[in-house]
N, C-alpha and C positions, 0 to 999 in steps of 0.2 A: 892736339896734333891731327891733321887730316889723314884719314885712312885712304887706301887705294879705292875702296868703294865710294868714298866721298868725292874723290877727284874724278872718278869715272862718271858719277852722277852729274857733277858740274859740267863736264864735257858733253855728255849726252843732252842735258837740258839746253846748253848753248846751241848745239846743233839743231835741236828741235825748234827752238825759237827762231833761229835763222831760216829754217825750212818753212815756217809759217808765214814769214814776212813781217813787216812792221805793223803790228796790230794796234800800236798806239795812235795811229792816224785815224782809226775808226772810232766814231762817237755814237753811232747808231746803225742798225741794220734792219732790213725787212726781208724775210725769206718766204717764198711761196713753195709749197711742197705737197706731195700726195702720200697718204698712208695706205699701203696695200697689204691685204691679208688679215686685217683686224675684223673686217666685215665682208659680206659678199660683194661689196662695191668699193671703189676707191674713195678715200676721204680727203677732199681738198682742205688744206690748212695753211694759215698765214701766221708766222711767228714774227713779232716785233720785239726788239731789244734796244736798250739805251743805257749808256753809262750812268751811274756805276753798276747798278744791278736791277734795272727795271726790265720786266718781261711781260709779254702778253701773247696769248695763243688763241686764235679764232679758228674753230673747227666746224666745217659745214657738213651736217649730217641730215639727209632727207629734207633738205630745204630749210632746216633750222640751224642757227649758229650757237654753238657752245663756246663760252668765253672763260678763260682762266688767266689770272694775272697776278703780278707781284709788284708792288710799288716801292720796294725796299724795306717796308715794315709790315704791310698788310697783304695777305694772300687771299684771294677771293675768286668766286666763279659765278657765272650765270648759265644755268642749264635748263632750257625749256622742256626737257624730258623728265625733270624732277618735279615734285609737287611745289617747289619754290618758284617754278616758272621763270619769269624774267626778273626776279628779285635777286640781287647779289647776296651771296651767302659765303661763309668761311669755306676755304678749301679743306677737304677732309684730311685727317691725320695720315691716311695712306697716300694721298696725293701730294702733300706738302713737301716731303724731303726731295723728291725729284724736281719740283718747281724751284726750290731753293738752290739746288745744285746747278740747274740749268741757268739760273739767273747770273752766275759768274760769267761776265760778258766775254772774256777771252778764253773760257774753258777752265777745267779744274787744274791742269798742270801749270798754266800761267798764274792762276789764282793762288796755287800752292806757294809759288815763289813770292808773290806779293804779300800774302797774308800769313805766311809762316806755318802752313799745315805740315804735318809729318810726311816726309817723302823719302823713300828708300829705293836704292838701286839693287835689284835682285839678280842681275847677271844677264847672260845671253842664252837664248833658247832657240829651238827650231819650231816654227809655226807654219804648217802647210808647206813645208819645204823652204821656207824663208827664214833667214836669221833675224831675230828680233831682240831688242833691248827690253827688259822687263822692269817696270817701275811699280812700286806699291805706294799709294797715296791714301791718307785718311782724312776724309772731309767731315766736319762736325755734323752736318745735316744727314749724311747718308752712310757714314762708316767707311770701310776700306774698299778701294777699287784697285784692280790690277790693270795696268796700261801696257800694251805691247806696241813698241815703236819699230817700224821697219828699219833694219840696220843700215840700209843704203840711203833711203829718203829721209829718215828720222821723223816720219809722219805716223800718226796713230793708225793702226790697222785693226786693232781689237781691244775691247775693254771687257773685263769680267767684274760683275758687281752684284750685290744682293739688293732685291727690291721686294716690297710687299705686293703680291699678286693675288687678288681675291681673298685677302685676309691671311695669306701664308707667305713667309719669307722665301723667296725664290732666287736662285742664282741664275743670272741672265748673262748671255754673251751678246756683245754689240760689235758687229764687224763694220768697218768704215772703209769706203773705197771711192773710186771715180773722183780723185782730186783734180781740180782745175784751177788755173791761175786766173784770178779775178781782181782787177785793180791792184796788182802787185802782191796779192795775198793768196795762199793756197786754201781752197775751200772744198770740203768733201760734198759730193752730190748724191751719195748713196749710203744708206745704213741698213744693215740686216740685224734684226733683234729676235732672239729666241731663248728658250730655256737651255741651260747648259746640257750638252750632249744630244739635244734634239735636232733633227733635220728640218723641222718645221719652223719657219721664221717669218716674222712680219717685216715688210720692207718700207723704208722711207726714201722717197725719190724727190730730190730738189729740182724744181723747175726754173726758179729765178731767184737771184740774189741782188738786192739793192743796198749798196753801202752808203752810209751817211744820209739817209732820207730825213726829212723834217718830220718828227713825230712829237706831238704835244704830250707833255707830262701827264695831262688829264686822261690820256688813253689807258694809263696803268692804274688810275685811282678809282677806288670803289665808289665814292660819293658821286663822281662825275658820270658814272655809268648806271646809276640806279634807275634812271628814267629811260634807258635804252631798251 
């Protein structure tokens, strides 16, 4: 028998999916963004993704490109600042969980419904003066995350999750804002990431979003990039 919490969860998720727009019409995407606050300079980054779970990230640092990618089975990277140079090597154990989670093309809440991950409705709270619905989701790759959805827009405005940072498990806060309608879909253009309770945050600012670009599958495959 369905509980009140179960029925509330179903209604909240329906409203969240409606707020996002019809994500099923997306087969691929390319996002150009800047990372601010990780280094003394801005870091231009291009993220490419393709269904069902292909992901590639190209990060430009001091004229050199760091590549990390996942082809659905194999996670690898090319980092010219390491001794491996331009040789593709396995993604480290610390880097792998975040890559796997990011590879869920429609995000972890949509993936939760499709793949049957544990999802719990934890009630309504106040966050910075705003009413929010609180959801707790457990992802195999990364463990539990707490998602805060604005009670009016039903869009995500904060995420609380644990990640390894320099060898230590750290509780991170991710604030999401500046949503814009793009091809009928709501897209966040700004993210603020920091340690829980800290005023110091790294920013990710999206400059351009391209929906359904043609991206060859080889872009995500290690073997195809060994000579790059």
